[in-house]
PDB file of N, H, CA, C and O in Angstrom:
ATOM      1  N   MET A   1     -12.290  11.564  10.805  1.00  0.00           N
ATOM      2  CA  MET A   1     -11.571  11.346  12.022  1.00  0.00           C
ATOM      3  C   MET A   1     -12.144  12.208  13.142  1.00  0.00           C
ATOM      4  O   MET A   1     -11.426  12.613  14.056  1.00  0.00           O
ATOM      5  N   VAL A   2     -13.428  12.478  13.062  1.00  0.00           N
ATOM      6  H   VAL A   2     -14.011  12.148  12.320  1.00  0.00           H
ATOM      7  CA  VAL A   2     -14.092  13.256  14.111  1.00  0.00           C
ATOM      8  C   VAL A   2     -13.996  12.538  15.445  1.00  0.00           C
ATOM      9  O   VAL A   2     -13.810  13.172  16.483  1.00  0.00           O
ATOM     10  N   VAL A   3     -14.124  11.211  15.421  1.00  0.00           N
ATOM     11  H   VAL A   3     -14.276  10.696  14.577  1.00  0.00           H
ATOM     12  CA  VAL A   3     -14.043  10.436  16.664  1.00  0.00           C
ATOM     13  C   VAL A   3     -12.671  10.623  17.297  1.00  0.00           C
ATOM     14  O   VAL A   3     -12.568  10.803  18.510  1.00  0.00           O
ATOM     15  N   TRP A   4     -11.624  10.582  16.490  1.00  0.00           N
ATOM     16  H   TRP A   4     -11.708  10.436  15.505  1.00  0.00           H
ATOM     17  CA  TRP A   4     -10.276  10.761  17.021  1.00  0.00           C
ATOM     18  C   TRP A   4     -10.124  12.129  17.652  1.00  0.00           C
ATOM     19  O   TRP A   4      -9.594  12.244  18.757  1.00  0.00           O
ATOM     20  N   LYS A   5     -10.579  13.163  16.972  1.00  0.00           N
ATOM     21  H   LYS A   5     -11.009  13.069  16.074  1.00  0.00           H
ATOM     22  CA  LYS A   5     -10.377  14.528  17.436  1.00  0.00           C
ATOM     23  C   LYS A   5     -11.156  14.799  18.719  1.00  0.00           C
ATOM     24  O   LYS A   5     -10.659  15.487  19.610  1.00  0.00           O
ATOM     25  N   GLU A   6     -12.354  14.273  18.820  1.00  0.00           N
ATOM     26  H   GLU A   6     -12.758  13.714  18.096  1.00  0.00           H
ATOM     27  CA  GLU A   6     -13.183  14.624  19.954  1.00  0.00           C
ATOM     28  C   GLU A   6     -13.008  13.697  21.157  1.00  0.00           C
ATOM     29  O   GLU A   6     -13.075  14.158  22.297  1.00  0.00           O
ATOM     30  N   PHE A   7     -12.788  12.409  20.928  1.00  0.00           N
ATOM     31  H   PHE A   7     -12.734  12.035  20.002  1.00  0.00           H
ATOM     32  CA  PHE A   7     -12.809  11.478  22.047  1.00  0.00           C
ATOM     33  C   PHE A   7     -11.435  11.013  22.514  1.00  0.00           C
ATOM     34  O   PHE A   7     -11.238  10.783  23.707  1.00  0.00           O
ATOM     35  N   ILE A   8     -10.502  10.874  21.615  1.00  0.00           N
ATOM     36  H   ILE A   8     -10.662  11.061  20.646  1.00  0.00           H
ATOM     37  CA  ILE A   8      -9.207  10.350  22.036  1.00  0.00           C
ATOM     38  C   ILE A   8      -8.293  11.485  22.481  1.00  0.00           C
ATOM     39  O   ILE A   8      -7.721  11.428  23.569  1.00  0.00           O
ATOM     40  N   GLY A   9      -8.155  12.488  21.671  1.00  0.00           N
ATOM     41  H   GLY A   9      -8.620  12.534  20.787  1.00  0.00           H
ATOM     42  CA  GLY A   9      -7.465  13.713  22.047  1.00  0.00           C
ATOM     43  C   GLY A   9      -6.076  13.548  22.632  1.00  0.00           C
ATOM     44  O   GLY A   9      -5.793  14.098  23.696  1.00  0.00           O
ATOM     45  N   LEU A  10      -5.211  12.814  21.974  1.00  0.00           N
ATOM     46  H   LEU A  10      -5.441  12.367  21.110  1.00  0.00           H
ATOM     47  CA  LEU A  10      -3.848  12.648  22.471  1.00  0.00           C
ATOM     48  C   LEU A  10      -2.901  13.716  21.945  1.00  0.00           C
ATOM     49  O   LEU A  10      -1.694  13.639  22.177  1.00  0.00           O
ATOM     50  N   GLY A  11      -3.421  14.693  21.254  1.00  0.00           N
ATOM     51  H   GLY A  11      -4.401  14.756  21.066  1.00  0.00           H
ATOM     52  CA  GLY A  11      -2.592  15.753  20.719  1.00  0.00           C
ATOM     53  C   GLY A  11      -1.935  15.404  19.398  1.00  0.00           C
ATOM     54  O   GLY A  11      -1.041  16.122  18.950  1.00  0.00           O
ATOM     55  N   LEU A  12      -2.354  14.317  18.763  1.00  0.00           N
ATOM     56  H   LEU A  12      -3.080  13.733  19.127  1.00  0.00           H
ATOM     57  CA  LEU A  12      -1.809  13.937  17.466  1.00  0.00           C
ATOM     58  C   LEU A  12      -2.682  14.501  16.355  1.00  0.00           C
ATOM     59  O   LEU A  12      -3.897  14.631  16.503  1.00  0.00           O
ATOM     60  N   TYR A  13      -2.055  14.827  15.266  1.00  0.00           N
ATOM     61  H   TYR A  13      -1.068  14.722  15.145  1.00  0.00           H
ATOM     62  CA  TYR A  13      -2.826  15.262  14.113  1.00  0.00           C
ATOM     63  C   TYR A  13      -3.679  14.102  13.610  1.00  0.00           C
ATOM     64  O   TYR A  13      -3.327  12.939  13.805  1.00  0.00           O
ATOM     65  N   GLU A  14      -4.784  14.413  12.972  1.00  0.00           N
ATOM     66  H   GLU A  14      -5.070  15.358  12.813  1.00  0.00           H
ATOM     67  CA  GLU A  14      -5.705  13.382  12.494  1.00  0.00           C
ATOM     68  C   GLU A  14      -5.090  12.514  11.410  1.00  0.00           C
ATOM     69  O   GLU A  14      -5.556  11.399  11.173  1.00  0.00           O
ATOM     70  N   ILE A  15      -4.049  13.008  10.746  1.00  0.00           N
ATOM     71  H   ILE A  15      -3.671  13.914  10.938  1.00  0.00           H
ATOM     72  CA  ILE A  15      -3.461  12.242   9.659  1.00  0.00           C
ATOM     73  C   ILE A  15      -2.719  11.006  10.169  1.00  0.00           C
ATOM     74  O   ILE A  15      -2.604  10.021   9.439  1.00  0.00           O
ATOM     75  N   ILE A  16      -2.224  11.035  11.383  1.00  0.00           N
ATOM     76  H   ILE A  16      -2.318  11.835  11.976  1.00  0.00           H
ATOM     77  CA  ILE A  16      -1.457   9.901  11.917  1.00  0.00           C
ATOM     78  C   ILE A  16      -2.330   8.658  12.076  1.00  0.00           C
ATOM     79  O   ILE A  16      -1.964   7.607  11.550  1.00  0.00           O
ATOM     80  N   PRO A  17      -3.460   8.724  12.771  1.00  0.00           N
ATOM     81  CA  PRO A  17      -4.292   7.522  12.824  1.00  0.00           C
ATOM     82  C   PRO A  17      -4.909   7.177  11.469  1.00  0.00           C
ATOM     83  O   PRO A  17      -5.148   6.006  11.177  1.00  0.00           O
ATOM     84  N   GLY A  18      -5.166   8.180  10.648  1.00  0.00           N
ATOM     85  H   GLY A  18      -4.972   9.132  10.884  1.00  0.00           H
ATOM     86  CA  GLY A  18      -5.691   7.922   9.310  1.00  0.00           C
ATOM     87  C   GLY A  18      -4.703   7.140   8.471  1.00  0.00           C
ATOM     88  O   GLY A  18      -5.086   6.211   7.761  1.00  0.00           O
ATOM     89  N   PHE A  19      -3.441   7.507   8.546  1.00  0.00           N
ATOM     90  H   PHE A  19      -3.130   8.262   9.123  1.00  0.00           H
ATOM     91  CA  PHE A  19      -2.395   6.794   7.825  1.00  0.00           C
ATOM     92  C   PHE A  19      -2.264   5.370   8.353  1.00  0.00           C
ATOM     93  O   PHE A  19      -2.167   4.423   7.572  1.00  0.00           O
ATOM     94  N   ALA A  20      -2.261   5.219   9.663  1.00  0.00           N
ATOM     95  H   ALA A  20      -2.340   5.988  10.297  1.00  0.00           H
ATOM     96  CA  ALA A  20      -2.114   3.885  10.260  1.00  0.00           C
ATOM     97  C   ALA A  20      -3.284   2.981   9.887  1.00  0.00           C
ATOM     98  O   ALA A  20      -3.076   1.818   9.541  1.00  0.00           O
ATOM     99  N   LEU A  21      -4.495   3.488   9.951  1.00  0.00           N
ATOM    100  H   LEU A  21      -4.665   4.433  10.233  1.00  0.00           H
ATOM    101  CA  LEU A  21      -5.664   2.672   9.605  1.00  0.00           C
ATOM    102  C   LEU A  21      -5.700   2.346   8.119  1.00  0.00           C
ATOM    103  O   LEU A  21      -6.128   1.259   7.732  1.00  0.00           O
ATOM    104  N   SER A  22      -5.258   3.271   7.293  1.00  0.00           N
ATOM    105  H   SER A  22      -4.910   4.154   7.608  1.00  0.00           H
ATOM    106  CA  SER A  22      -5.192   3.009   5.851  1.00  0.00           C
ATOM    107  C   SER A  22      -4.163   1.927   5.541  1.00  0.00           C
ATOM    108  O   SER A  22      -4.418   1.033   4.735  1.00  0.00           O
ATOM    109  N   ALA A  23      -3.012   2.010   6.177  1.00  0.00           N
ATOM    110  H   ALA A  23      -2.804   2.737   6.833  1.00  0.00           H
ATOM    111  CA  ALA A  23      -1.986   0.991   5.973  1.00  0.00           C
ATOM    112  C   ALA A  23      -2.480  -0.377   6.436  1.00  0.00           C
ATOM    113  O   ALA A  23      -2.231  -1.386   5.776  1.00  0.00           O
ATOM    114  N   LEU A  24      -3.171  -0.410   7.557  1.00  0.00           N
ATOM    115  H   LEU A  24      -3.372   0.410   8.093  1.00  0.00           H
ATOM    116  CA  LEU A  24      -3.732  -1.665   8.055  1.00  0.00           C
ATOM    117  C   LEU A  24      -4.751  -2.238   7.075  1.00  0.00           C
ATOM    118  O   LEU A  24      -4.770  -3.444   6.828  1.00  0.00           O
ATOM    119  N   ALA A  25      -5.592  -1.376   6.519  1.00  0.00           N
ATOM    120  H   ALA A  25      -5.576  -0.397   6.720  1.00  0.00           H
ATOM    121  CA  ALA A  25      -6.585  -1.832   5.549  1.00  0.00           C
ATOM    122  C   ALA A  25      -5.915  -2.399   4.299  1.00  0.00           C
ATOM    123  O   ALA A  25      -6.366  -3.411   3.763  1.00  0.00           O
ATOM    124  N   ILE A  26      -4.851  -1.762   3.834  1.00  0.00           N
ATOM    125  H   ILE A  26      -4.485  -0.940   4.270  1.00  0.00           H
ATOM    126  CA  ILE A  26      -4.131  -2.250   2.657  1.00  0.00           C
ATOM    127  C   ILE A  26      -3.539  -3.631   2.918  1.00  0.00           C
ATOM    128  O   ILE A  26      -3.638  -4.524   2.077  1.00  0.00           O
ATOM    129  N   VAL A  27      -2.930  -3.800   4.076  1.00  0.00           N
ATOM    130  H   VAL A  27      -2.850  -3.075   4.759  1.00  0.00           H
ATOM    131  CA  VAL A  27      -2.333  -5.089   4.417  1.00  0.00           C
ATOM    132  C   VAL A  27      -3.397  -6.173   4.524  1.00  0.00           C
ATOM    133  O   VAL A  27      -3.220  -7.270   3.995  1.00  0.00           O
ATOM    134  N   LEU A  28      -4.496  -5.874   5.203  1.00  0.00           N
ATOM    135  H   LEU A  28      -4.639  -4.982   5.633  1.00  0.00           H
ATOM    136  CA  LEU A  28      -5.549  -6.875   5.373  1.00  0.00           C
ATOM    137  C   LEU A  28      -6.175  -7.287   4.049  1.00  0.00           C
ATOM    138  O   LEU A  28      -6.412  -8.472   3.817  1.00  0.00           O
ATOM    139  N   VAL A  29      -6.443  -6.324   3.183  1.00  0.00           N
ATOM    140  H   VAL A  29      -6.251  -5.361   3.371  1.00  0.00           H
ATOM    141  CA  VAL A  29      -7.033  -6.650   1.883  1.00  0.00           C
ATOM    142  C   VAL A  29      -6.057  -7.480   1.055  1.00  0.00           C
ATOM    143  O   VAL A  29      -6.470  -8.427   0.386  1.00  0.00           O
ATOM    144  N   SER A  30      -4.770  -7.140   1.089  1.00  0.00           N
ATOM    145  H   SER A  30      -4.435  -6.371   1.632  1.00  0.00           H
ATOM    146  CA  SER A  30      -3.816  -7.904   0.295  1.00  0.00           C
ATOM    147  C   SER A  30      -3.633  -9.322   0.840  1.00  0.00           C
ATOM    148  O   SER A  30      -3.353 -10.242   0.072  1.00  0.00           O
ATOM    149  N   LEU A  31      -3.785  -9.508   2.146  1.00  0.00           N
ATOM    150  H   LEU A  31      -4.012  -8.760   2.770  1.00  0.00           H
ATOM    151  CA  LEU A  31      -3.661 -10.847   2.718  1.00  0.00           C
ATOM    152  C   LEU A  31      -4.864 -11.728   2.408  1.00  0.00           C
ATOM    153  O   LEU A  31      -4.712 -12.930   2.192  1.00  0.00           O
ATOM    154  N   PHE A  32      -6.047 -11.147   2.385  1.00  0.00           N
ATOM    155  H   PHE A  32      -6.171 -10.171   2.561  1.00  0.00           H
ATOM    156  CA  PHE A  32      -7.261 -11.929   2.191  1.00  0.00           C
ATOM    157  C   PHE A  32      -7.710 -11.999   0.738  1.00  0.00           C
ATOM    158  O   PHE A  32      -8.655 -12.723   0.422  1.00  0.00           O
ATOM    159  N   ASP A  33      -7.059 -11.270  -0.142  1.00  0.00           N
ATOM    160  H   ASP A  33      -6.291 -10.682   0.115  1.00  0.00           H
ATOM    161  CA  ASP A  33      -7.414 -11.290  -1.557  1.00  0.00           C
ATOM    162  C   ASP A  33      -6.739 -12.488  -2.227  1.00  0.00           C
ATOM    163  O   ASP A  33      -5.804 -13.070  -1.676  1.00  0.00           O
ATOM    164  N   ARG A  34      -7.214 -12.849  -3.405  1.00  0.00           N
ATOM    165  H   ARG A  34      -7.974 -12.377  -3.852  1.00  0.00           H
ATOM    166  CA  ARG A  34      -6.630 -13.977  -4.109  1.00  0.00           C
ATOM    167  C   ARG A  34      -5.289 -13.569  -4.723  1.00  0.00           C
ATOM    168  O   ARG A  34      -5.011 -12.384  -4.909  1.00  0.00           O
ATOM    169  N   ALA A  35      -4.483 -14.553  -5.026  1.00  0.00           N
ATOM    170  H   ALA A  35      -4.709 -15.515  -4.874  1.00  0.00           H
ATOM    171  CA  ALA A  35      -3.168 -14.310  -5.632  1.00  0.00           C
ATOM    172  C   ALA A  35      -3.353 -13.787  -7.054  1.00  0.00           C
ATOM    173  O   ALA A  35      -4.369 -14.068  -7.689  1.00  0.00           O
ATOM    174  N   PRO A  36      -2.390 -13.037  -7.553  1.00  0.00           N
ATOM    175  CA  PRO A  36      -2.507 -12.551  -8.932  1.00  0.00           C
ATOM    176  C   PRO A  36      -2.447 -13.696  -9.938  1.00  0.00           C
ATOM    177  O   PRO A  36      -1.825 -14.729  -9.692  1.00  0.00           O
ATOM    178  N   SER A  37      -3.100 -13.491 -11.064  1.00  0.00           N
ATOM    179  H   SER A  37      -3.606 -12.651 -11.263  1.00  0.00           H
ATOM    180  CA  SER A  37      -3.108 -14.522 -12.110  1.00  0.00           C
ATOM    181  C   SER A  37      -1.715 -14.664 -12.719  1.00  0.00           C
ATOM    182  O   SER A  37      -0.851 -13.807 -12.534  1.00  0.00           O
ATOM    183  N   ASP A  38      -1.518 -15.745 -13.439  1.00  0.00           N
ATOM    184  H   ASP A  38      -2.220 -16.441 -13.589  1.00  0.00           H
ATOM    185  CA  ASP A  38      -0.222 -15.994 -14.084  1.00  0.00           C
ATOM    186  C   ASP A  38       0.096 -14.917 -15.111  1.00  0.00           C
ATOM    187  O   ASP A  38       1.247 -14.500 -15.241  1.00  0.00           O
ATOM    188  N   SER A  39      -0.926 -14.463 -15.845  1.00  0.00           N
ATOM    189  H   SER A  39      -1.861 -14.801 -15.740  1.00  0.00           H
ATOM    190  CA  SER A  39      -0.678 -13.423 -16.854  1.00  0.00           C
ATOM    191  C   SER A  39      -0.289 -12.101 -16.192  1.00  0.00           C
ATOM    192  O   SER A  39       0.536 -11.360 -16.727  1.00  0.00           O
ATOM    193  N   MET A  40      -0.874 -11.803 -15.039  1.00  0.00           N
ATOM    194  H   MET A  40      -1.544 -12.405 -14.604  1.00  0.00           H
ATOM    195  CA  MET A  40      -0.517 -10.578 -14.335  1.00  0.00           C
ATOM    196  C   MET A  40       0.896 -10.678 -13.771  1.00  0.00           C
ATOM    197  O   MET A  40       1.650  -9.705 -13.810  1.00  0.00           O
ATOM    198  N   ALA A  41       1.255 -11.835 -13.251  1.00  0.00           N
ATOM    199  H   ALA A  41       0.643 -12.625 -13.219  1.00  0.00           H
ATOM    200  CA  ALA A  41       2.613 -12.029 -12.736  1.00  0.00           C
ATOM    201  C   ALA A  41       3.639 -11.914 -13.864  1.00  0.00           C
ATOM    202  O   ALA A  41       4.713 -11.345 -13.670  1.00  0.00           O
ATOM    203  N   ALA A  42       3.313 -12.452 -15.043  1.00  0.00           N
ATOM    204  H   ALA A  42       2.440 -12.914 -15.201  1.00  0.00           H
ATOM    205  CA  ALA A  42       4.219 -12.345 -16.193  1.00  0.00           C
ATOM    206  C   ALA A  42       4.357 -10.896 -16.638  1.00  0.00           C
ATOM    207  O   ALA A  42       5.448 -10.449 -16.990  1.00  0.00           O
ATOM    208  N   ARG A  43       3.250 -10.168 -16.622  1.00  0.00           N
ATOM    209  H   ARG A  43       2.363 -10.531 -16.337  1.00  0.00           H
ATOM    210  CA  ARG A  43       3.290  -8.750 -16.997  1.00  0.00           C
ATOM    211  C   ARG A  43       4.149  -7.952 -16.031  1.00  0.00           C
ATOM    212  O   ARG A  43       4.915  -7.081 -16.443  1.00  0.00           O
ATOM    213  N   PHE A  44       4.019  -8.252 -14.748  1.00  0.00           N
ATOM    214  H   PHE A  44       3.397  -8.960 -14.413  1.00  0.00           H
ATOM    215  CA  PHE A  44       4.810  -7.571 -13.735  1.00  0.00           C
ATOM    216  C   PHE A  44       6.294  -7.883 -13.921  1.00  0.00           C
ATOM    217  O   PHE A  44       7.134  -6.986 -13.843  1.00  0.00           O
ATOM    218  N   ALA A  45       6.614  -9.144 -14.165  1.00  0.00           N
ATOM    219  H   ALA A  45       5.932  -9.872 -14.228  1.00  0.00           H
ATOM    220  CA  ALA A  45       8.011  -9.529 -14.372  1.00  0.00           C
ATOM    221  C   ALA A  45       8.603  -8.823 -15.586  1.00  0.00           C
ATOM    222  O   ALA A  45       9.757  -8.396 -15.560  1.00  0.00           O
ATOM    223  N   LYS A  46       7.808  -8.701 -16.652  1.00  0.00           N
ATOM    224  H   LYS A  46       6.870  -9.048 -16.673  1.00  0.00           H
ATOM    225  CA  LYS A  46       8.268  -8.009 -17.859  1.00  0.00           C
ATOM    226  C   LYS A  46       8.533  -6.527 -17.564  1.00  0.00           C
ATOM    227  O   LYS A  46       9.549  -5.982 -17.995  1.00  0.00           O
ATOM    228  N   ALA A  47       7.636  -5.887 -16.844  1.00  0.00           N
ATOM    229  H   ALA A  47       6.810  -6.330 -16.494  1.00  0.00           H
ATOM    230  CA  ALA A  47       7.817  -4.475 -16.490  1.00  0.00           C
ATOM    231  C   ALA A  47       9.004  -4.296 -15.555  1.00  0.00           C
ATOM    232  O   ALA A  47       9.762  -3.336 -15.689  1.00  0.00           O
ATOM    233  N   GLU A  48       9.167  -5.205 -14.619  1.00  0.00           N
ATOM    234  H   GLU A  48       8.551  -5.986 -14.510  1.00  0.00           H
ATOM    235  CA  GLU A  48      10.298  -5.132 -13.690  1.00  0.00           C
ATOM    236  C   GLU A  48      11.619  -5.283 -14.442  1.00  0.00           C
ATOM    237  O   GLU A  48      12.592  -4.597 -14.130  1.00  0.00           O
ATOM    238  N   GLN A  49      11.657  -6.175 -15.430  1.00  0.00           N
ATOM    239  H   GLN A  49      10.866  -6.732 -15.684  1.00  0.00           H
ATOM    240  CA  GLN A  49      12.861  -6.355 -16.233  1.00  0.00           C
ATOM    241  C   GLN A  49      13.151  -5.112 -17.066  1.00  0.00           C
ATOM    242  O   GLN A  49      14.307  -4.704 -17.186  1.00  0.00           O
ATOM    243  N   ALA A  50      12.121  -4.508 -17.639  1.00  0.00           N
ATOM    244  H   ALA A  50      11.182  -4.839 -17.542  1.00  0.00           H
ATOM    245  CA  ALA A  50      12.308  -3.282 -18.421  1.00  0.00           C
ATOM    246  C   ALA A  50      12.847  -2.163 -17.537  1.00  0.00           C
ATOM    247  O   ALA A  50      13.700  -1.386 -17.965  1.00  0.00           O
ATOM    248  N   TYR A  51      12.354  -2.083 -16.316  1.00  0.00           N
ATOM    249  H   TYR A  51      11.661  -2.714 -15.969  1.00  0.00           H
ATOM    250  CA  TYR A  51      12.854  -1.066 -15.379  1.00  0.00           C
ATOM    251  C   TYR A  51      14.326  -1.320 -15.043  1.00  0.00           C
ATOM    252  O   TYR A  51      15.135  -0.392 -15.032  1.00  0.00           O
ATOM    253  N   ALA A  52      14.665  -2.581 -14.770  1.00  0.00           N
ATOM    254  H   ALA A  52      14.008  -3.335 -14.779  1.00  0.00           H
ATOM    255  CA  ALA A  52      16.054  -2.919 -14.446  1.00  0.00           C
ATOM    256  C   ALA A  52      16.971  -2.615 -15.618  1.00  0.00           C
ATOM    257  O   ALA A  52      18.076  -2.110 -15.421  1.00  0.00           O
ATOM    258  N   ASP A  53      16.532  -2.913 -16.833  1.00  0.00           N
ATOM    259  H   ASP A  53      15.634  -3.324 -16.993  1.00  0.00           H
ATOM    260  CA  ASP A  53      17.337  -2.629 -18.016  1.00  0.00           C
ATOM    261  C   ASP A  53      17.539  -1.127 -18.193  1.00  0.00           C
ATOM    262  O   ASP A  53      18.637  -0.682 -18.530  1.00  0.00           O
ATOM    263  N   ALA A  54      16.483  -0.346 -17.967  1.00  0.00           N
ATOM    264  H   ALA A  54      15.592  -0.708 -17.693  1.00  0.00           H
ATOM    265  CA  ALA A  54      16.585   1.111 -18.102  1.00  0.00           C
ATOM    266  C   ALA A  54      17.486   1.697 -17.022  1.00  0.00           C
ATOM    267  O   ALA A  54      18.249   2.627 -17.282  1.00  0.00           O
ATOM    268  N   ARG A  55      17.399   1.158 -15.822  1.00  0.00           N
ATOM    269  H   ARG A  55      16.779   0.402 -15.611  1.00  0.00           H
ATOM    270  CA  ARG A  55      18.216   1.659 -14.722  1.00  0.00           C
ATOM    271  C   ARG A  55      19.691   1.347 -14.974  1.00  0.00           C
ATOM    272  O   ARG A  55      20.557   2.180 -14.706  1.00  0.00           O
ATOM    273  N   ASP A  56      19.975   0.154 -15.488  1.00  0.00           N
ATOM    274  H   ASP A  56      19.272  -0.522 -15.706  1.00  0.00           H
ATOM    275  CA  ASP A  56      21.348  -0.231 -15.744  1.00  0.00           C
ATOM    276  C   ASP A  56      21.942   0.525 -16.934  1.00  0.00           C
ATOM    277  O   ASP A  56      23.161   0.662 -17.036  1.00  0.00           O
ATOM    278  N   GLY A  57      21.104   1.004 -17.812  1.00  0.00           N
ATOM    279  H   GLY A  57      20.113   0.893 -17.728  1.00  0.00           H
ATOM    280  CA  GLY A  57      21.569   1.730 -18.986  1.00  0.00           C
ATOM    281  C   GLY A  57      21.945   3.175 -18.712  1.00  0.00           C
ATOM    282  O   GLY A  57      22.521   3.829 -19.582  1.00  0.00           O
ATOM    283  N   CYS A  58      21.641   3.686 -17.548  1.00  0.00           N
ATOM    284  H   CYS A  58      21.173   3.155 -16.842  1.00  0.00           H
ATOM    285  CA  CYS A  58      21.938   5.099 -17.230  1.00  0.00           C
ATOM    286  C   CYS A  58      23.395   5.345 -17.055  1.00  0.00           C
ATOM    287  O   CYS A  58      23.803   6.475 -16.786  1.00  0.00           O
TER     288      CYS A  58
END
């Protein structure tokens, strides 16, 4: 973030634009990437159900 510190200089810490750009990159990659496979979706659903069961058991 040398460019931010030297050229923009709005008094913000370097972590703020770094966080924003990282979040933007995550969103863009997830939008342009292919959908998860059926086996991955089933695995996620199984894990989500196990979490819900454990949470309800407390």
